[in-house]
MIVO-665721 format. One record per residue (C-alpha): residue in three letters; chain; x, y negated, z. Coordinates in steps of 0.25 Angstrom, whole numbers, padded with zeros to 4 digits, m for minus. Each point is the difference from the previous one (the first is absolute). Layout:
N
{badren ALA; A; {X; Y; Z}}
...
***
This chain:
336
{badren MET; A; {0025; 0091; 0093}}
{badren THR; A; {m0010; m0009; 0010}}
{badren GLU; A; {m0014; 0001; m0002}}
{badren LYS; A; {0000; m0015; m0004}}
{badren GLN; A; {0011; 0005; m0012}}
{badren SER; A; {m0007; 0012; m0003}}
{badren LEU; A; {m0006; m0001; m0015}}
{badren GLN; A; {m0013; m0004; m0001}}
{badren THR; A; {m0010; 0006; m0010}}
{badren ILE; A; {m0013; m0009; m0003}}
{badren ASP; A; {m0011; 0008; m0008}}
{badren ALA; A; {m0011; m0009; m0006}}
{badren GLU; A; {m0009; 0002; 0011}}
{badren GLU; A; {0010; m0006; 0011}}
{badren ALA; A; {0004; m0010; m0010}}
{badren THR; A; {m0014; m0006; m0003}}
{badren ARG; A; {m0001; m0002; 0015}}
{badren LEU; A; {0015; m0006; 0001}}
{badren LEU; A; {m0003; m0011; m0010}}
{badren PRO; A; {m0013; m0008; 0004}}
{badren MET; A; {m0003; m0012; m0011}}
{badren ASP; A; {0002; m0009; 0011}}
{badren GLU; A; {0012; 0004; 0003}}
{badren LEU; A; {0005; 0004; m0011}}
{badren ILE; A; {m0002; m0013; m0009}}
{badren ARG; A; {0009; m0008; 0012}}
{badren HIS; A; {0010; 0008; m0001}}
{badren LEU; A; {0000; m0001; m0015}}
{badren ARG; A; {0000; m0017; 0004}}
{badren THR; A; {0011; 0002; 0007}}
{badren PHE; A; {0009; 0009; m0011}}
{badren PHE; A; {m0004; m0010; m0010}}
{badren VAL; A; {0005; m0011; 0007}}
{badren GLY; A; {0013; 0008; 0004}}
{badren GLY; A; {0003; 0008; m0012}}
{badren CYS; A; {0008; 0012; m0003}}
{badren THR; A; {0008; 0007; m0011}}
{badren VAL; A; {m0010; 0005; m0012}}
{badren PRO; A; {0009; 0005; m0011}}
{badren PRO; A; {m0007; 0004; m0014}}
{badren ARG; A; {m0009; 0011; 0002}}
{badren HIS; A; {0005; 0013; m0007}}
{badren HIS; A; {m0009; 0007; m0011}}
{badren HIS; A; {0005; 0015; m0005}}
{badren THR; A; {m0008; 0007; m0011}}
{badren ILE; A; {m0001; 0015; 0002}}
{badren PRO; A; {m0004; 0008; m0012}}
{badren VAL; A; {m0011; 0011; 0003}}
{badren PRO; A; {m0003; 0010; m0011}}
{badren GLY; A; {m0012; m0001; m0005}}
{badren GLU; A; {m0004; m0012; 0007}}
{badren PRO; A; {0000; m0014; 0001}}
{badren ASP; A; {0015; m0005; 0005}}
{badren ALA; A; {0000; m0002; 0017}}
{badren THR; A; {0006; m0012; 0007}}
{badren LEU; A; {0008; m0001; 0012}}
{badren LEU; A; {0000; m0014; 0006}}
{badren LEU; A; {0011; m0003; 0011}}
{badren MET; A; {m0004; m0015; 0007}}
{badren PRO; A; {0012; m0001; 0010}}
{badren SER; A; {0001; m0015; 0010}}
{badren TRP; A; {0007; m0001; 0011}}
{badren GLN; A; {0004; m0011; 0012}}
{badren GLN; A; {0016; m0004; 0002}}
{badren LYS; A; {0002; 0007; 0016}}
{badren SER; A; {m0001; m0010; 0010}}
{badren GLU; A; {m0008; m0002; 0013}}
{badren GLY; A; {m0015; 0003; m0002}}
{badren ASP; A; {0004; 0003; m0016}}
{badren ASP; A; {0004; 0014; m0003}}
{badren LEU; A; {m0008; 0009; m0010}}
{badren LEU; A; {0003; 0006; m0013}}
{badren GLY; A; {m0011; 0008; m0007}}
{badren ILE; A; {m0003; 0003; m0013}}
{badren LYS; A; {m0014; 0006; m0007}}
{badren LEU; A; {0000; 0011; m0009}}
{badren VAL; A; {m0012; 0001; m0010}}
{badren ALA; A; {m0002; 0012; m0009}}
{badren VAL; A; {m0010; m0002; m0011}}
{badren PHE; A; {m0004; 0013; m0007}}
{badren PRO; A; {m0011; m0004; m0010}}
{badren GLY; A; {m0003; 0015; m0005}}
{badren ASN; A; {m0005; 0003; 0014}}
{badren ALA; A; {m0013; m0004; m0003}}
{badren ALA; A; {m0004; 0012; m0007}}
{badren ARG; A; {0005; 0007; 0012}}
{badren LYS; A; {m0008; m0008; 0010}}
{badren MET; A; {0011; m0004; 0007}}
{badren PRO; A; {0003; m0014; 0004}}
{badren ALA; A; {0008; m0006; m0013}}
{badren LEU; A; {0009; m0009; 0010}}
{badren THR; A; {0008; 0003; 0015}}
{badren SER; A; {0009; m0009; 0009}}
{badren VAL; A; {0006; 0002; 0010}}
{badren TYR; A; {0010; m0012; 0009}}
{badren LEU; A; {0012; 0002; 0006}}
{badren LEU; A; {0004; m0010; 0012}}
{badren PHE; A; {0016; m0001; 0004}}
{badren ASP; A; {0007; m0008; 0010}}
{badren SER; A; {0008; m0010; m0011}}
{badren GLY; A; {0011; 0000; 0010}}
{badren THR; A; {0003; 0014; 0003}}
{badren GLY; A; {m0008; 0007; m0011}}
{badren ALA; A; {m0007; 0010; 0007}}
{badren GLN; A; {m0013; 0004; m0003}}
{badren LEU; A; {m0010; m0006; 0009}}
{badren ALA; A; {m0015; 0003; m0006}}
{badren THR; A; {m0007; 0007; m0012}}
{badren VAL; A; {m0012; m0006; m0003}}
{badren ALA; A; {m0012; 0004; m0007}}
{badren GLY; A; {0002; m0009; m0014}}
{badren ASP; A; {m0014; m0001; m0006}}
{badren VAL; A; {m0006; m0006; 0012}}
{badren LEU; A; {0011; m0010; 0003}}
{badren THR; A; {m0002; m0004; m0015}}
{badren ALA; A; {m0015; m0002; 0001}}
{badren ARG; A; {0000; m0005; 0015}}
{badren ARG; A; {0013; m0011; m0003}}
{badren THR; A; {m0008; m0003; m0015}}
{badren ALA; A; {m0013; m0004; 0006}}
{badren ALA; A; {0006; m0008; 0012}}
{badren THR; A; {0011; m0006; m0009}}
{badren SER; A; {m0013; m0007; m0008}}
{badren ALA; A; {m0007; m0003; 0012}}
{badren LEU; A; {0013; m0007; 0005}}
{badren ALA; A; {m0001; m0008; m0013}}
{badren ALA; A; {m0014; m0004; 0000}}
{badren SER; A; {0002; m0007; 0014}}
{badren TYR; A; {0009; m0009; m0006}}
{badren LEU; A; {m0009; m0002; m0013}}
{badren ALA; A; {m0015; 0004; 0002}}
{badren ARG; A; {m0009; m0009; 0005}}
{badren GLU; A; {m0001; m0001; 0016}}
{badren ASP; A; {m0015; 0001; 0000}}
{badren ALA; A; {0000; 0013; m0012}}
{badren THR; A; {m0011; 0009; 0005}}
{badren ASN; A; {m0004; 0006; m0012}}
{badren LEU; A; {0011; 0012; m0005}}
{badren LEU; A; {m0001; 0008; m0015}}
{badren VAL; A; {0008; 0012; 0000}}
{badren LEU; A; {0003; 0007; m0015}}
{badren GLY; A; {0003; 0014; 0003}}
{badren SER; A; {m0003; 0010; 0010}}
{badren GLY; A; {0014; 0009; 0002}}
{badren ARG; A; {0010; 0001; 0009}}
{badren ILE; A; {0004; m0014; 0001}}
{badren ALA; A; {m0014; m0008; m0004}}
{badren SER; A; {m0007; 0007; 0012}}
{badren LEU; A; {0011; m0005; 0010}}
{badren LEU; A; {m0002; m0014; m0004}}
{badren PRO; A; {m0013; m0004; 0006}}
{badren GLU; A; {0006; 0003; 0015}}
{badren ALA; A; {0013; m0008; m0006}}
{badren TYR; A; {m0007; m0012; m0003}}
{badren ARG; A; {m0009; 0001; 0011}}
{badren ALA; A; {0013; m0002; 0009}}
{badren VAL; A; {0002; m0015; m0006}}
{badren ARG; A; {m0013; m0006; m0004}}
{badren ASP; A; {m0013; 0001; 0006}}
{badren ILE; A; {m0006; 0011; m0012}}
{badren ARG; A; {m0016; 0002; 0003}}
{badren ARG; A; {m0004; 0006; m0014}}
{badren ILE; A; {0007; 0010; m0008}}
{badren SER; A; {m0001; 0004; m0014}}
{badren VAL; A; {0004; 0012; m0009}}
{badren TRP; A; {0001; 0002; m0015}}
{badren ASN; A; {0008; 0011; m0006}}
{badren VAL; A; {m0002; 0006; m0012}}
{badren ASN; A; {m0002; 0012; 0007}}
{badren ALA; A; {m0014; m0003; 0005}}
{badren ASP; A; {m0001; 0011; 0009}}
{badren SER; A; {0014; m0002; 0006}}
{badren ALA; A; {m0003; m0014; 0004}}
{badren VAL; A; {m0015; 0003; 0006}}
{badren ARG; A; {0009; 0011; 0009}}
{badren MET; A; {0009; m0011; 0006}}
{badren VAL; A; {m0012; m0009; 0001}}
{badren ASP; A; {m0007; 0012; 0007}}
{badren ARG; A; {0013; 0000; 0009}}
{badren LEU; A; {0002; m0013; 0004}}
{badren ARG; A; {m0016; 0000; 0002}}
{badren ASN; A; {0001; 0010; 0010}}
{badren ALA; A; {0012; m0007; 0006}}
{badren GLY; A; {m0010; m0013; 0003}}
{badren LEU; A; {0004; m0009; m0009}}
{badren ASP; A; {m0008; m0006; m0011}}
{badren ALA; A; {0001; 0005; m0013}}
{badren VAL; A; {m0004; 0002; m0014}}
{badren PHE; A; {0002; 0007; m0014}}
{badren VAL; A; {m0001; m0010; m0011}}
{badren SER; A; {m0003; 0006; m0015}}
{badren ASP; A; {0002; m0016; m0008}}
{badren LEU; A; {0014; m0003; 0002}}
{badren GLU; A; {m0002; m0014; m0004}}
{badren ARG; A; {m0011; m0004; 0009}}
{badren ALA; A; {0010; 0006; 0012}}
{badren VAL; A; {0012; m0008; m0005}}
{badren ARG; A; {m0008; m0013; m0002}}
{badren THR; A; {m0004; 0001; 0016}}
{badren ALA; A; {0011; 0005; 0006}}
{badren ASP; A; {0009; m0008; 0010}}
{badren ILE; A; {0011; 0010; m0003}}
{badren VAL; A; {0002; 0010; m0012}}
{badren THR; A; {0009; 0011; 0003}}
{badren SER; A; {0004; 0011; m0010}}
{badren ALA; A; {0007; 0014; 0003}}
{badren THR; A; {m0003; 0005; m0014}}
{badren LEU; A; {0008; 0010; m0011}}
{badren ALA; A; {m0005; m0011; m0011}}
{badren THR; A; {0007; m0001; m0012}}
{badren SER; A; {m0010; m0010; m0006}}
{badren PRO; A; {m0005; m0015; 0009}}
{badren LEU; A; {m0011; 0003; 0008}}
{badren ILE; A; {0000; m0015; 0007}}
{badren LYS; A; {m0003; m0010; m0011}}
{badren GLY; A; {0002; m0015; 0004}}
{badren GLU; A; {m0011; m0004; m0006}}
{badren TRP; A; {m0007; 0006; 0013}}
{badren LEU; A; {0009; m0007; 0011}}
{badren GLN; A; {m0009; m0008; 0009}}
{badren ALA; A; {0010; m0013; 0005}}
{badren GLY; A; {0007; 0005; 0014}}
{badren VAL; A; {0000; 0014; m0002}}
{badren HIS; A; {0012; 0007; 0004}}
{badren VAL; A; {0005; 0012; m0010}}
{badren ASP; A; {0008; 0013; 0004}}
{badren LEU; A; {0005; 0007; m0011}}
{badren ILE; A; {0007; 0012; 0005}}
{badren GLY; A; {m0001; 0011; m0011}}
{badren ALA; A; {0007; m0002; m0014}}
{badren PHE; A; {0014; 0002; 0005}}
{badren THR; A; {0004; 0004; m0013}}
{badren PRO; A; {0002; m0008; m0013}}
{badren ALA; A; {m0011; 0008; m0007}}
{badren MET; A; {m0009; m0004; 0011}}
{badren ARG; A; {m0009; m0012; 0001}}
{badren GLU; A; {m0012; m0003; 0010}}
{badren ALA; A; {m0003; m0014; m0004}}
{badren ASP; A; {0000; m0008; m0013}}
{badren ASP; A; {0007; m0009; m0003}}
{badren GLU; A; {m0010; m0012; 0005}}
{badren VAL; A; {0002; 0004; 0012}}
{badren VAL; A; {0015; m0003; 0001}}
{badren LYS; A; {m0003; m0014; m0010}}
{badren ARG; A; {m0011; m0003; 0013}}
{badren SER; A; {0010; 0004; 0012}}
{badren ALA; A; {0010; m0004; 0008}}
{badren ILE; A; {0008; 0013; 0001}}
{badren PHE; A; {0009; 0005; 0012}}
{badren VAL; A; {0006; 0013; 0000}}
{badren ASP; A; {0006; 0011; 0009}}
{badren THR; A; {0015; m0001; m0005}}
{badren TYR; A; {0004; m0006; m0014}}
{badren GLU; A; {0002; 0013; m0006}}
{badren ALA; A; {m0014; 0000; m0003}}
{badren ALA; A; {0001; m0009; m0012}}
{badren HIS; A; {0006; 0011; m0008}}
{badren GLU; A; {m0007; 0012; 0007}}
{badren ALA; A; {m0013; m0004; 0000}}
{badren GLY; A; {m0010; 0001; m0012}}
{badren ASP; A; {m0009; m0013; 0007}}
{badren LEU; A; {0012; m0007; m0002}}
{badren VAL; A; {0010; 0004; m0012}}
{badren HIS; A; {m0010; m0001; m0011}}
{badren PRO; A; {m0004; m0015; 0004}}
{badren ILE; A; {0014; m0003; 0000}}
{badren GLU; A; {0004; 0007; m0014}}
{badren ALA; A; {m0012; m0007; m0006}}
{badren GLY; A; {0004; m0013; 0005}}
{badren ILE; A; {m0011; m0002; 0010}}
{badren LEU; A; {0008; 0000; 0013}}
{badren SER; A; {0015; 0000; 0003}}
{badren ARG; A; {0010; 0003; 0013}}
{badren GLN; A; {m0002; m0015; 0003}}
{badren ASP; A; {m0012; 0001; 0003}}
{badren LEU; A; {m0002; 0010; 0009}}
{badren LYS; A; {m0002; m0008; 0013}}
{badren ALA; A; {0008; 0007; 0011}}
{badren SER; A; {0002; 0016; 0004}}
{badren LEU; A; {m0005; 0006; 0013}}
{badren ALA; A; {0014; m0002; 0008}}
{badren GLU; A; {m0001; m0016; m0003}}
{badren LEU; A; {m0014; 0000; 0004}}
{badren CYS; A; {0002; 0006; 0014}}
{badren SER; A; {0013; m0009; 0001}}
{badren GLY; A; {m0007; m0012; m0001}}
{badren ALA; A; {0008; m0005; m0011}}
{badren ALA; A; {m0010; 0000; m0010}}
{badren HIS; A; {m0016; m0004; 0002}}
{badren GLY; A; {m0012; 0009; m0004}}
{badren ARG; A; {m0015; m0006; m0001}}
{badren ARG; A; {0001; m0014; m0003}}
{badren SER; A; {m0014; m0003; m0001}}
{badren ARG; A; {m0014; 0008; 0002}}
{badren ASP; A; {m0003; 0000; m0013}}
{badren ASP; A; {0013; 0007; m0005}}
{badren ILE; A; {0000; 0013; m0008}}
{badren THR; A; {0010; 0009; 0006}}
{badren ILE; A; {0005; 0013; m0005}}
{badren PHE; A; {0012; 0010; 0008}}
{badren LYS; A; {0006; 0010; m0009}}
{badren ALA; A; {0006; 0011; 0006}}
{badren VAL; A; {0010; 0011; m0006}}
{badren GLY; A; {0006; 0005; 0014}}
{badren THR; A; {0013; m0002; 0007}}
{badren ALA; A; {0008; 0009; 0009}}
{badren LEU; A; {0002; m0011; 0008}}
{badren ALA; A; {m0014; 0003; 0005}}
{badren ASP; A; {0002; 0015; 0001}}
{badren LEU; A; {0012; m0002; 0009}}
{badren ALA; A; {m0009; m0009; 0009}}
{badren ALA; A; {m0011; 0011; 0002}}
{badren ALA; A; {0008; 0012; 0001}}
{badren GLY; A; {0010; m0009; 0010}}
{badren LEU; A; {m0015; m0004; 0008}}
{badren ALA; A; {m0005; 0016; m0001}}
{badren TYR; A; {0014; 0005; 0005}}
{badren LYS; A; {0004; m0012; 0011}}
{badren THR; A; {m0017; 0002; 0005}}
{badren ARG; A; {0002; 0015; 0003}}
{badren ILE; A; {0013; m0001; 0007}}
{badren GLN; A; {m0007; m0009; 0009}}
{badren HIS; A; {m0011; 0008; 0001}}
{badren VAL; A; {0009; 0014; 0003}}
{badren ALA; A; {0008; m0009; 0012}}
{badren HIS; A; {m0013; m0004; 0006}}
{badren ILE; A; {m0005; 0016; 0000}}
{badren ALA; A; {0012; 0004; 0005}}
{badren GLN; A; {0001; m0012; 0011}}
{badren GLN; A; {m0013; 0005; 0005}}
{badren ARG; A; {0004; 0015; 0000}}
{badren ASP; A; {0013; m0004; 0009}}
{badren SER; A; {m0010; m0010; 0009}}
{badren TYR; A; {m0009; 0014; 0002}}
{badren GLY; A; {0011; 0008; 0002}}
{badren ASN; A; {0004; m0007; 0011}}
***
């Protein structure tokens, strides 16, 4: 195999470096316009004696082989809740990337970093259509892996000048604020969630809440609400009043039956599938409009799509190959 054809192994540190938010957002936009094949994700239950059942998730996607479109990939996610007692991560993931014309494996990519960065970048991509252009005040609910990336992602699409952080675990939120301040950003910890929501231009939530945190009565005209958590029917981050007051957009229409923030209002007759304004692919392609007025309240609800995984893995791989080729070219020139 040539150097270019050799299997690439991209670890967490390198994946972070190869997936800068501004470039990842642009790449995701191209992928959402071009599309790819995304079969339903596979769920497999794995019994673990004396512990909660584990779950194996398989998320495949691929492009039909053509000039410039040649990727096939699958994300493998192992969720072992019992690991908490061992002080081990409950979730481990890896991404395998192949050539969609030959099946040759191209790369193995750190799945946790890939997932977190594409999730934050997808939210920011949606906000480029849905948040007011003059939005400067960002409120982040949560302070975990994905939440910590949201300021970086949103600053790639809006002139964010103030970042407020709230979390049910105040100590964790304070640590996130400290990191943001050390990076030179204007960041504050907030304990009064209602007040913070009422004064935010963008509210982005990446939590594991099972009951609503955000109330519709708190939303000011023109706010954009980004709901990243609540990716199962048993979870919720926003109440019914949020849904009633908002124009709702989704990453994919599967969100209507996967996300608790939509499933419960639909079951209650408050919302219907037809009320969803557009998918992210429709926004990116221009088939649908996003924000229509300054006073619109908009929601973006994401549950994750293997399309975004394939886009991120492909960007990391191709950028690394370019870097390897550049180093080889320099080495050859020095040799001459």
